[in-house]
N, C-alpha and C positions, 0 to 999 in steps of 0.2 A: 902708154900710148893714149892720145886723145882722138876720139872719133867724132865725126859730124854726120848727122842724118838730116837730109834735106827733102822735104816733100815738094813735088812739082806737078803742075798740070798746065800745059800750054804757057810756059814761062820763058820762051826764047828771048823776049825783050830784056829779061833781067838775069837769067841764069848764068850767062858768061861772066857778067860783072860780079855776081855773087860768088862764083867759084874762084875767080881771080883774087878777090879779097880774102877768101878763106885760105887759099894757098900761100898768101903773103903774110900770114900771121907770124909774129915774133915767137910765139909758142908753137913749135912745129906740129902740123896736122898731117898725118900720113895715111889716114883712113877716112875716106869720104864716101858716104852712101847716098845715092839719089833714088828716092822711091817715086816712080813715075806712074801717074794715073791716066794711062792711055792718051797721052798728049798727041795732038794732031799737027803740031808745028815742029820746029827743029830742036825741041828740048832734049830729046834722047840723043841726038847727034852731038849736041853741045856737051852733055854729060859724058859721053864716050870720048870725045876729044880731050877732055880734062883728065881722063884716066880714072874716073870714079867707078865704084861698084854700083852698077845700074840694076835696080830691081823694078818689077812691074806689079801693079795691082789693078784689077779690072774695075770699070765703073760699077759693075754689079756688086762686087765685093767690097767696094771702098767705104770705109768710115775713116774719120780723122785718126781715131785711136788705133784702128787696125793697120793703117799705113805706117804709123810710128812704130808699132810693135814689130812689124816686118823689118823695118830698117834697123831698129835697136838690136833685134835678134842677130843680125848680121854684123853688128859693130864689134870690132876687136878690142876697143879700149874700155877701161873701167869708167872713165869720165866720158859721157856722151853729150855733145852739144847738139841742140835741135834748132833748125833754122828754116824758115820759109824761103822758097826759091826766089821770091821777089823782095827779100830783105837783104841789104848789102851792109856788111860790117863797115863802120865809119873809118876805123884805123886798124893798125897791126896789133893793137893790144886787146882787141875784143875777146879773143879766146882766153887770154891770160886772166882777165878780170872774172870771167865766168868760172874757169877752172879753179881759181884761187880758193873759192869757198868750199870746194869739194875735195881739195887736196890738203886738208889739214887745218887751214886758216879758220874755217867756220866750225870745225868740230863735227862729230858724228851726228849731231842733232839736226843738221841741215840736210833736208831731203832734195831740195832743188833750188836753182837760182834762175831768175829771169832778169833781162836787161832792159835798158832804155830804148824806145823807138822814137825816131825823129822824122819829121816831114822833109820832103824834097821841095825845091822851088815850085814844081808843077802840082804839088799836092793841093787839093781844094782847101778852102778856108775852114770848112766844117771838119774835115779830117785833121787838118793841122791843129785846130783848136782842141780836138779830142785827144790827140797825142800829147800836146803840151800839158793838158789838164791831168791826164792819167799817169804819165811817166815823168816824175818830178826829179829834183836834183839830189835828194837826200837818200843815202843808203839806209835800209831798215830790214829788220827781221820780223816775220809775221808768224805769230803763234795762234791766232784766231782767224784772221782774214785769210781766206784760201784762194784769193786771186793769184793766178799764175798764167803765163802766156807763152805758148810753145812756138810763136813766131821767132823767139829769141830767148832760148833757155838752155839749161844744162841739168843733167841728173846723173846718178851713179847707176851703172848697169846692174850691179849686184842687188841694189834696192829695187830696181825695176823688175828683176827676176821674181821677186816676192810679190810685187804690186805692179803689174803691167797696166797700161792704159785701157780704159773701158772701150770695148770694141762695138758696143751697141748704141751708145749715146750718139745723137746726130750732130752734136757740136760741143764746143768748149770742154773737150776731154781733159784739157789741162786743169780746169777748175775742179772737175770731178776727182782727178788724181790728187790735187792739192788738198781738197777737203778730206779725202781718205787718209792721207799721210799726216795731216794735222791731227786728225782723230787718233792716230797711232802715236802721237806725242812728238812728231817732228816739227821743224820750222822751215819756212820758205824765206829765202833772202832776195831782196830787190837790190840789184847792183847798177846804179845809174851810169857807171863808167863803161859798162859793156854795151856799147851803142851800135845800133843799126839804123839805116834809112829804111823807111817803110812808106812807100809812095801813097797807098790808099788808106793808111791808118787802120784802126781796129774796128771801125764801123762802116767802112767802104762807102762813104758819102751817102749814108742813110739809105742803103739798099733795103727796101721794105721786106721782101721775102727772107733775106738773110737775117734781118733783125728779128723776125718772128721765130725763125728756127733757133737762134741763139737764146732769145727770151724763154722759149719753151724749155730748152735744155737747162737754163739756169734755174727756172722754177722747179724742174724735176730734181736737180742737184740739191737745191735748198730744202725741198719738202720730203725727199725720199732717200737720200744717201746719208 
């Protein structure tokens, strides 16, 4: 069984499209978990309409890692796909390309897979440029570079049970996990064919407070983990 864990906060604009794309994958996905962070819009109703397992995490308790750990704990599958609620799989092969590397093709040395993120027509030029620059066309395995991105990724639950996501770090829990697992001798795979649309990109149009939070987290990961 393949599971999908989706983090959501006020995502009514995107969540229906996200869930429709997930449910129309060629590789069947029967287990979808939405972890909602006290949304004030219709996100919860949309998740319930699609028959997902709906979990809640309070604003007081929220960290990115804690929300993921809550969702993965509830996942029934060994392969767990991780998706942001505002990311929409481009085609019906998205899940196949992610799961491929964790179902024997990549071998036991692969701890996680992350996919390509592409802009939408309304995406700002700044965000589009950053997406085009960061997510390129060539598949590769990373044995030193610990860049990993949980807006569009996949891991094994059995490995997560040994190494859950850091619940204290304020951002980029994916890179903290990637560094830990590479230190343990694993590799990360970038799969450009596992494609999602991500309207605001990875830098959110140069949002300054978010940039500071991410930069502080990266410095902590680099210097202390």
